[in-house]
C-alpha angles and dihedrals in degrees: 000000000000117000116228089235090057090054092051090047090052090052092049089052093051091050097051102032094086090052093048094048090048090049091052095049091043087063096048140339109271140186124232101263090043089053092049089053093046094046089046089066087067105027134012105256137153135201092268086065100038103045097053088048092050090050091052091048090052094045089050091049094242090120134018130204138225133175123240127186115252127206088215102060137304123005115285125234108230125201121218127184117242128214087259089051091051091053089049090050092053090049090050093047091051093048092048091049094051092045094048092048091051094049091043091052092047092050091048092049093045093053093055091066 
């Protein structure tokens, strides 16, 4: 049985995951596993969630990839934010900020009653 709160939490994750991934690669280019570790510090994710998102971000030209040799095995595919991705990130941050402010204000006003 899935609890309603879990369902809501899943929807929150889906909504902010794109922004978190773009924030990560805007700081530095990262490979998939490295991104999973970084994003996991904020939300619980796995490779089945991150890799399809990375593919979509690449297809939509928000990120691009390149291969780099690794001392620990095969070459790694790194993800790098594009100019279009940077614009998308700013749009997502603005939307998130507006949403969070509205919800915070509503919660604060509701608790006064």
